[in-house]
C-alpha positions as CSV (number, residue, x, y, z in Angstrom):
1,M,119.2,107.5,96.2
2,I,116.7,109.7,97.7
3,E,117.3,110.6,101.3
4,M,114.4,110.3,103.8
5,N,114.9,114.0,104.9
6,M,114.1,115.2,101.4
7,I,110.9,113.1,101.3
8,K,109.9,114.2,104.6
9,D,110.4,117.9,104.2
10,K,108.8,118.1,100.7
11,K,105.6,119.7,101.0
12,K,102.8,119.2,98.4
13,P,100.6,122.0,97.2
14,V,97.0,122.1,98.4
15,E,94.5,123.6,96.2
16,F,91.9,125.7,97.9
17,R,88.5,126.5,96.6
18,K,85.7,128.7,97.8
19,V,82.0,127.9,96.9
20,M,78.7,129.1,97.8
21,D,76.3,126.2,98.2
22,E,73.5,125.7,100.9
23,E,73.7,121.9,100.2
24,L,77.4,121.3,100.8
25,P,79.0,121.2,104.3
26,P,81.2,124.0,105.6
27,I,84.6,122.4,104.9
28,I,85.3,119.6,102.4
29,I,88.7,117.8,102.0
30,T,88.8,116.1,98.5
31,M,91.1,115.5,95.6
32,N,91.7,117.5,92.6
33,E,92.0,116.2,89.0
34,N,95.8,115.4,89.7
35,D,94.8,113.3,92.8
36,E,96.3,116.1,95.0
37,P,94.5,117.4,98.1
38,K,92.0,120.0,97.6
39,M,90.2,121.9,100.3
40,V,86.8,123.4,99.7
41,L,85.5,126.2,101.9
42,N,81.7,126.8,101.6
43,M,81.2,130.6,102.1
44,Y,77.5,129.8,102.6
45,H,78.8,128.7,106.2
46,R,81.1,131.6,106.6
47,I,79.7,132.7,109.9
48,W,80.0,129.1,111.4
49,I,83.5,128.7,110.0
50,S,84.5,132.2,111.4
51,L,83.1,131.4,114.9
52,H,84.8,128.2,115.0
53,R,88.0,129.1,113.2
54,K,90.4,128.3,116.3
55,T,88.8,124.8,116.8
56,I,89.0,124.2,113.0
57,A,92.7,125.2,113.1
58,G,93.4,122.9,116.0
59,I,92.1,120.0,114.2
60,I,95.7,120.0,112.6
61,N,97.1,118.9,115.8
62,V,95.1,115.7,116.2
63,F,94.5,114.9,112.5
64,P,98.0,113.3,111.7
65,E,97.3,110.8,114.8
66,K,93.8,109.9,113.4
67,I,95.4,109.3,110.0
68,D,97.9,107.0,111.6
69,E,95.1,104.9,113.1
70,I,93.4,104.5,109.8
71,L,96.6,103.5,108.3
72,D,97.6,101.1,111.1
73,D,94.1,99.4,111.0
74,F,94.4,99.0,107.1
75,L,97.9,97.6,107.4
76,G,96.9,95.3,110.2
77,E,94.1,94.0,107.9
78,Q,96.4,93.7,105.0
79,R,98.9,91.7,107.1
80,A,96.3,89.4,108.3
81,N,95.1,88.7,104.8
82,E,98.7,88.0,103.6
83,K,99.2,85.7,106.5
84,M,95.9,83.8,105.6
85,D,97.0,83.7,102.0
86,W,100.3,81.9,103.1
87,D,98.4,79.2,105.1
């Protein structure tokens, strides 16, 4: 049996890539070929990234809350669909 603490404390690796592309946004969060998180930093926007580095770093404080909102909305929709299927 897996304890919840082991799951909660387990950190997954995040792949970081640097690109130089005028067309791409400064920062992209996507997935790699193993369906794991990948962050792409576009060095074309390195001045902007550097200028806003503290604000960007502060995103981590509100990001989990926003992900929870998305998940709660999705689960609410799924639950409503499930209840309609039962009727």
